[in-house]
N, C-alpha and C positions, 0 to 999 in steps of 0.2 A: 354221379355217385362212384366214389372208386370203392375196388373189393380188392381187400388181402386174405391172405390166406396165412396162419400159422405152421412151422415157426416163420417169425419176422427177421430180413435180412436186412443188412446197410441199404443196400438201392433200393428196396421197397420204400424205406424208413425215408428215405433222402428224398424222395418225389411227393412225400407227403408235407402238405401247410397246413398251419394252424388256421381253423373256420372249415377245412375241408371236411366234406360229407363221406362216411366210409363204412361199408359194411365186412365183417369179418367172419370167418370162415375155419373150421378146422376145431383143434383144441386152446383150451383157456383153462386155468387154472384160478378157483376163487380163494380168496385170504383176506381176513379181516386185521383186526390189532393181534389178538392173543395168536393167530395162525403167525405174523409178519416176527412177533417175536421169539416164537419158536423156532421158525427157519433163520434167524439170524442168528440165536443162541446154539444152532446145530453147524451154521458155517462155523462161528467163530470156536468151535473146540473140533472142528475139523473134520464134521461126520457128513456123511454122504445125505441129501435134500430129498425126500420122496417122487420128486420130478426133476428135470435136468431144464435148470433156469435156462439154460444157452438159447436165445431167441424165442421164449415163451414171452407170453401174456400173462398177466394177475391182472383178475377181474375182482374188485374190491366190494363183494357181496358174500352174505351169508342166507342162502337159500330158506326160505319156509318149509314147512312141511309136505311131503308131496299129496296132492290129491288125488282119489283114485281116477284112472283114466290118464293120467298126467307124470311126463317125465321128470318133473321139477316144482316146488313151488314158486311161489314168487318169487322172484331173484331180482330185487334193486339195489343200484349202486349206494354206497355208502360215502360218507364224508372222508376224501382221499386224504387230507392234511391229518387225520389221525394215524397214517401209514407212512409219515415225513421221515422220521427218525431212522425208520429200517429199511427205508427205498434207496439212500445214496450204496450202500453195499450190496444189495440183491442186484442193481445195476452193474455194479463193478464185476460183479458171477456171471454176467451174461442176461440176465433179465433185459427184455427189447421194448414191450408195452406193459402200461397199467390202461386199466379202465375203471373209472370211477365218477366224482362229480365234484366240482369247488376246485378252490384255487391252491396251488401248492407253493411251497416255501422258495427262498432265492438256491436254498442249498441243493433241493431236490432240481432245480431248473437246470442249474449249474449241472450236476450229475448226467442231467437226460442232455444236455449238449455235448459233452465229455464222453459218452457212451454211446451215441449215436441213437437216443431211443426214442420213444414217442408217449405222450400221455393222450390219452381218449377221454373223451365226457360223453355219458350217457344221460339220460333224463331221469332224474329222483322221482319216486312217485309213481311209477309206470313198471314195477316191477311184476306184476301181472302179465302184462304186454311184451315185457324185454324174456320171459320165461319161454313164450310162443317159439324164440330162435334156438332153443335149448331143443337139441334131438336126443342127446343120452347125457345121464349123470353119474357119478358113483365118485363116494368118499374114497379118496386115496389114502389119508393121512390125517393125524390128530383128531379122530373119530369122538373122543372123550369131549371134546370141544362144541359138541352138536351142529347146530347149524354154522358157527364158524369152523368146524373141520375145514380142512380143505377137500375139494371136489373137482374133479376134472369133468370138465363140460365138452362135450361135441356141440360146437354151435354152426350155425348157418344161417348167412346175410342179418348177423347180429348189427343191429345199428347203433353207429355212435360218431362224434363229432372229434377231429384232429384237436385238441385244447392247446396242446405246446409239443410242436414240432422239433426236430432234433437241432434245429438252429434257434431253439430259445422262443422263438414268436409263441407270446402266449394271448388266446383269445380273450382270458378273462381280464389281463391289463388293459389290449387293445380296446375293449367294451368300455370299461372303467373311464380310459382315457377319452374317449369318444364322449361319452355323456358327463363327464365332470365339468365340462366348461359350461354347457347350456346350462345345468344344475346350481353352477356358481353364480352365472347371468342372471337368474330368476332368485338369486338370495336364498336359496337351500343350501343346507350343510352338505359340505363333501368330508371323503374320505380324511381323515387326521384332525379334522375341526372340531369332532363331537366334545 
């Protein structure tokens, strides 16, 4: 298992390959659809963002309310494709990593390659487990969005897998290709045949 620390740098990202198991340490920022919309609108107006994007990682999560004795509530990933419309601009402005679940658009994959970034996936439905790797949490922007506000999280050994590497290798596509042929051979419908 590989360990990386934020902020991410090109030399580290360049060594990561789709399928690698990785743990992340350092600061990551949560942002879901509404926060992404606000971040992109701020960039388009030429405003300063609530955190420096350079080398940073955004976790597509909206933490649940904090329970007594905990740093953060359940903090599982949301579907990453919901952020696809906003991602290329954020990558162009220095964002280097994203954590979520599910496939990404071709436009996002091209932007990942162009800007030497990485898309990490983590397990959906495991928010309570994932919250154990968060050592500190605070809202830093868009508090009016409630759980969709931007949180700064200090994480330690946060478990992820490389879903799309800086070369554009995509574990989701590779897995589909691997299983598409056997499914077709057994007479099952495959993608595009529905």
